[in-house]
C-alpha positions as CSV (number, residue, x, y, z in Angstrom):
1,M,-44.5,38.6,11.3
2,F,-41.4,37.4,13.5
3,P,-41.6,33.7,12.7
4,W,-42.0,34.1,8.9
5,S,-38.9,36.2,9.0
6,I,-36.9,33.2,10.5
7,I,-37.9,30.6,8.0
8,G,-37.5,32.6,5.2
9,T,-34.0,33.4,6.7
10,A,-33.6,29.4,7.1
11,L,-34.7,28.5,4.0
12,K,-32.4,31.0,2.1
13,T,-29.8,29.6,4.3
14,G,-30.8,25.7,3.7
15,A,-30.8,26.7,-0.1
16,E,-27.4,28.1,0.1
17,I,-25.9,24.9,1.6
18,Y,-27.5,22.8,-0.6
19,K,-26.5,24.6,-3.4
20,N,-22.5,25.1,-2.1
21,K,-22.6,20.9,-1.6
22,K,-23.6,20.1,-5.2
23,K,-21.3,23.1,-6.4
24,S,-18.7,20.8,-4.4
25,E,-19.5,17.8,-5.9
26,I,-19.2,18.8,-9.2
27,I,-15.8,20.5,-8.9
28,M,-14.5,16.8,-7.4
29,S,-16.2,15.4,-10.5
30,E,-14.1,17.5,-12.7
31,A,-10.8,17.1,-10.9
32,A,-11.6,13.3,-10.9
33,I,-11.7,13.2,-14.6
34,V,-8.9,15.5,-14.7
35,H,-6.7,13.6,-12.5
36,A,-7.9,10.1,-14.7
37,E,-6.5,12.1,-18.3
38,K,-3.5,12.3,-16.6
39,M,-2.9,9.3,-15.4
40,K,-3.9,8.0,-18.9
41,K,-1.3,10.2,-20.5
42,G,1.1,8.8,-18.3
43,E,2.1,12.6,-16.5
44,I,1.1,11.0,-13.0
45,E,1.6,7.4,-11.6
46,F,-1.3,5.0,-10.7
47,T,-0.1,4.9,-7.3
48,G,-3.4,6.3,-5.6
49,Q,-5.4,3.9,-7.6
50,I,-3.1,0.8,-7.0
51,A,-3.2,1.2,-3.5
52,K,-7.0,1.7,-3.5
53,N,-7.2,-1.5,-5.3
54,Q,-4.7,-3.3,-2.9
55,K,-7.0,-2.0,0.2
56,G,-8.2,-5.3,1.8
57,D,-5.6,-7.6,0.2
58,W,-3.8,-10.6,1.9
59,K,-0.8,-10.4,-0.1
60,D,1.4,-8.6,2.0
61,E,-0.1,-10.7,5.1
62,F,1.3,-13.9,3.5
63,V,4.4,-12.3,2.6
64,L,5.2,-11.4,6.0
65,L,4.4,-14.5,7.5
66,V,6.5,-16.1,4.6
67,L,9.6,-14.2,5.6
68,T,9.2,-14.2,9.4
69,S,8.4,-18.3,9.6
70,P,12.4,-19.0,9.8
71,L,12.7,-16.1,12.1
72,A,9.8,-18.0,14.3
73,I,11.7,-21.5,13.9
74,L,14.9,-20.1,14.4
75,F,13.9,-18.0,18.0
76,Y,11.9,-21.5,18.8
77,S,15.4,-23.7,18.2
78,V,17.3,-21.5,20.3
79,F,15.2,-21.5,23.3
80,A,14.1,-25.3,22.7
81,E,17.7,-26.0,22.3
82,D,16.9,-28.6,19.1
83,E,20.4,-29.6,17.6
84,E,18.0,-31.1,14.6
85,I,16.1,-27.6,13.9
86,Q,19.0,-25.5,14.4
87,A,21.0,-27.8,12.0
88,K,18.3,-27.9,9.2
89,L,18.0,-23.7,9.7
90,D,21.6,-23.6,9.1
91,L,21.4,-25.8,5.9
92,Y,18.4,-23.5,5.0
93,F,20.2,-20.1,5.0
94,M,23.4,-21.4,3.3
95,K,21.1,-22.9,0.6
96,L,19.7,-19.5,1.0
97,Q,22.9,-17.6,0.4
98,E,23.8,-20.3,-2.8
99,M,21.1,-19.1,-4.7
100,P,21.6,-17.2,-8.5
101,W,21.5,-13.5,-7.9
102,W,18.4,-13.0,-10.5
103,I,16.1,-15.4,-8.0
104,V,17.0,-13.6,-5.2
105,S,16.8,-10.2,-7.1
106,L,13.0,-11.2,-8.4
107,W,12.0,-12.1,-4.8
108,V,13.1,-8.8,-3.3
109,S,11.5,-7.0,-6.4
110,V,8.1,-9.0,-5.8
111,V,8.3,-7.9,-2.2
112,A,9.0,-4.4,-2.7
113,A,6.3,-4.3,-5.2
114,I,4.1,-5.8,-2.7
115,Y,4.9,-3.1,0.0
116,G,4.8,-0.3,-2.9
117,I,8.4,0.3,-3.4
118,K,9.6,0.3,-7.0
119,A,12.6,-2.0,-7.7
120,T,13.7,1.0,-10.0
121,D,13.9,3.0,-6.6
122,L,15.8,0.5,-4.7
123,I,18.4,0.1,-7.4
124,K,18.9,4.2,-8.0
125,T,19.2,4.3,-4.0
126,N,21.1,0.9,-3.3
127,G,18.7,0.4,-0.6
128,K,19.7,3.9,1.2
129,K,17.2,6.2,1.9
């Protein structure tokens, strides 16, 4: 009779674990529905969903490459002592300095958006934390 009581206890435990797992899945599903409704009403932001959608996206790496390329060229020109490249880089940064403020602001906003920073947050803090 001893094995039958162990089997009965094991079945009860297994059924309880299964019941708790299903209950947990239902609660998580209801929480996801409530969260989606709050996002729809504008009570909370879509930041989590945006981060989920951007996972595996290549934009961040592309922007990082674009922003890093002048630094790489500068590094090369300094150590290779290539005067022509240094002159072109000086011209590049001079032209960059002369660009209209709205283009620079737009570029900063786009880069900030790619990395998950809102332009309004940048304006509120003036770039300070």
